[in-house]
C-alpha angles and dihedrals in degrees: 000000000000088000089060092048093049091048090052091049091051090053097044108035106050095057089045089054089051092051090049091051090053090058097047089194107182094208093053092046089050090052091052090049090049089053089052092049090051090048091053090054093044091050086065099043116013117028096182089054087049089054091050092049091050091055091043091055090063092047090051089055092055095039092058101033092099096244114103094193093056089050091048091052091048091047090056091062098032095099090051090050092048092049091047091051090050093045096050089045091053091047094050103033095111095051111101093204091062093071088062089055091049090053090048090052091050091050089050091053090049090051091048091053091048089053090048090049090053091050093239097153098171093042095050092046092053093042094050092047091052091046092052092047091050092047091046090055092049094046095046090048088063089066132059111235128333113341130200126202112222105219096169107053100034113076111240118240112241104274116234113237118254108227119245122232115229107232117217113262112247120211116217 
């Protein structure tokens, strides 16, 4: 169910954000900021692309947190998260109040990156957990009752590649 997926995200992503903050890798932070910039543009012109970028932001957090197992776990549910973001976006596109929520979500991602940049591991972990819980409540309110995402019978849209960050070469 979506409730299960959101619970898993709330368990996986905040510690990953904390690990990322501990690294303070400028290239990774720049990649997160580029994702936010693209999301801002997409929020004005392509809402399904915006939904994909929102899901991708979370995947970038886990990809670059430094723990391959956390990223693997997040990758396993990424397609479900992306589809859910697209589905709720398609369901709520016509609602004027939803743009305000998109802008709030973008500001939250900007704040999370600022906390990561400062190295505030505990603060970013707590902030990202609260953000996910808030977004979970909003998303689940768009549906009546428990909702499942059928990942087997619905053909997946072609996923858009998440860019890779070039890590600096270290000389031994």
